[in-house]
N, C-alpha and C positions, 0 to 999 in steps of 0.2 A: 693230671696229664704228666707225661714224661718230663724228666728234668733236662738240663742242658745236654745236647748231644755232642760227642766228640767228632771232629772232622775225620773221616776215614783216610788212612794213609794209602799211598800208592800200592803197597803190597796187599793191603786188605781189599782194595778195589779190584786188583788183578785176581785175587783169590775167588771172589764172587763172579767176576767176568769169565773165569775159566769154565763156569757151568755151561757156557755156549758149546763146549765140546762134549757135553753129556746129553745124550738124546732124551733122557728122562727128565731133565731139568732145564731144557731150552725150548723155545717156541720159534718156529720158522717164520720168515717174512711173508709167507702166503696169507697169513692172517690179516695183514694190512694191505697186501698187494702193491706195495710201493716200489719194491726193488726188482731189478731185472732178473736176478737169480732167485727164484722163488723157493729154493731149497736151503738157502743160507740162514742159519739160526740168527735171530736178532734180539730176542727177549729171553731172559732167564727167570726161573722160579725164585721168588724171594720169601713168600709167606704161604703157609698151607693150613688147612684144618679139615677135620671130619669128626662126626660125633660118635665114633666107635673106638676112641682111644682115650686114655687118661689125660686129663687137663684140656679137654677139647673146648671148654668155654673160654679159657684163657687164650687158646689159639685163635678161636673165632673172634674174640674181642680185638686181639692184636692185628689180625687179618683186616678187619673192617676199619680200625683206626689208622693203620698203616696205609691202606688203600687211599683213604681220603687225604692224608697228609702228603703222600707221594704225588697224587694228582694235583694237589695245590702247588707243590714245588715245581711240577712240570709246566703249570699254567701261570706261574708268577709273572706279573707285569702284563698279562693279557686279559681281554674281556670275554674270551670264549674258551672252549675246552677242546679245541682241535688237537693240540699237542698231546694232552693227557689221554684223549680218546685213542690216539695212535700208540702212545708209549706205555700205557698201563692197561692190562687186561686181566680180569678175574674170570676164571672158568670153573664151573661146577658149583654146587651148593653145599657140599660137605655133609649131607644128611645121612650118609651111611658109608661103610667101608668101601663100597663100590662107587661112590660119588665123591671123589677127592677134590676139594676146592683148592685151586692154585692161583696165586697172584703173580703174573709175569710182568717184568719191567724191561723196557728197551735199554740195552747197555750203552751203545755208541750213538753219537750223532751221525746221521746219514748212513749210507750203506757202503759195503766193501765187497766187490765180486771175488769169487774164489781165485780167479786168475790175476789178481792185483800184482803188478810187477814190482811195486815198491821202489825204494831208492837204493840202487846197487852201489856198494862201496868196495874198498879193498878187502873187506872181510868176507866177501862172497867167494864161493869156491872157484877155482881157476876155470876160465872159459864160460863163466855164467853170463848169459845174455837174456834180457827180458823177453818173455814169450817164445823162447826157443827151448826145445827138448822138454824136460820135466821140471826145470828150475823156474818157478814162477814167483819168486820173492820170498818163499817160506824160509829159505836159508840165508836171507840177506837182511842187513840192518835197515831200519827206517821204513819198512813196509807199513801199510796203513793199519795193520793189526796192532802195531806198537805206538802209533802216533795219533790215532783218532781220539777225539775228546769224549769223555763220558757224559751222558745226559744228566741234567739236574735231577730227573726222576730217579735214575740209578744211584746217584750219590746219596740222595735222601733215603732210598730204600736200604742201602748198605748201612748208613748211620743208624737207622731204626733197628735193623736186624742185629747189629752189634750191641745196641743198647739192651735189647732183650737177652742176648747171649751173655753179656758181661756184667750188666748193672742191675737190672730189675726184670722180673718175669712178665710184667704188664706195662704196656705203653700208657694206658689210661686206667688207673685203679677204679675210678668211679664207674666207668663203662663196664669193666669186668664184674664188679659187685652187683650192678644193676641187672646185668644179664643172668648172673647166677641166681639172684633173687627171683627173677621171672621163671626160670626153669624149676627152681625149688617149689615155688607156689603151685605150679602145675602138677608136679609130682606129689606134693602134699595133698592137694585136693583129690587126686586119684586114690591115694592111700587111705584117706579119711572115708571116702565113699565105700571102699572095700571093707574097712573095719566096721562101718555102720551096719553092714549087712549081717554082722554077727549078733546084732541086738535088734531083731525085727519088731519087738514090742515097744521100743522107744519111739516117741513121736519126733517129728522134725524139730519141734520146739526144744525137746530134750537134747537132740543132737547139737543144736546151736549153743545151748547152755553148756554142754559138755566141752565143746571146742573152746568156748570162752574160758572155762575154768582151766583147760589144758594149754592155753595159748603160749605161756612162757616156756613150758616144756617142749612144745611142738616147734617153736621158733629156734630153740637151742639146737635142734637137729640140723639146722641149715649150716652150721659151722663145722659139722663133722665130715663134710664131703666137699671137695673143691669143684665138683661138677653138678652140684645142686640135687644130688640123689637124696630122696627121703626114705630112710631105712624103715621098712615095714614093721619090724619088731619094735623099733623105737617109737614109731607112731602109735602102735597098739598099746605099748606101756603108758605113753602119755595120755592116750584116750581113756584107758582104764582108770588112771589117776583122776582125770577130769570128770569121768562118769561118777566115781565115788564122791567127789566133792560136790558135783551137781545135785545128786539125790540127797546127800547129807544136808545141803542148803535148803532143799525143798522140805525135808523133814523138820528142820529148825523153824522154817516159816510156818509150817502147819501147827507146830506146838505153840507158837507165839500168838496164833489167832485166838480170839475170844471163844470160849466154850460155854454154852448156855448153862447158867447156874454156878459158874466158877469165875474166879478172877483171871484176867489175861496175864500170861507170863511176860515179864519184862525182859528185854534183851540184857545179856550179861554185860 
């Protein structure tokens, strides 16, 4: 699991909160239906993954670990998941370049309408009056955009994102390696079935013996690719090595058997 997280500074929190102004990295409040102005973005994208890019297993692991930790932070001290259900949303499954999984987290506590007048001060432009003309607090100090509190979910999300960015590529190494092993095993099984077709006269017993003799070489392939890819040429070379060892062992066993009229050969 991740090590101790640094508490995000105000500047870092504001940097991530600025994603509310990016249509491609924000999520409007109509998803929750809580606020009067349904077009106002309330959630920002914090983690993503899809399986059509390099390092996708690491992205997927971080996505799932972060989602659970952020939900836990949102629900701290509660016995239900009402808050996290509203503040944390994961969209898409990330299974292709056209299905981009995104984890959105609510930035601020409560809502803020677009026409929020804010707290007008001497710094406002001359003649500024709340809700008059086109000055609606955007040019004034103390409006709600600057004073609202960040959600616990957002603070946790920023801390986790910064950890991945600055300290370590994986939030949970064990989870990453477990997921990579599962993907590799599936890819390896497919490659072995393909290689087996090149030896149609070998029995299934022979195939199992070959794989057993080649096991060390085959599992070494896992560490050559971060996304669990099983290189076909590497699998074929390991299989050919295991096949040679398998039939060599069968030959030795045959020669060691007793032959009528002769003494049995003793193992070396």
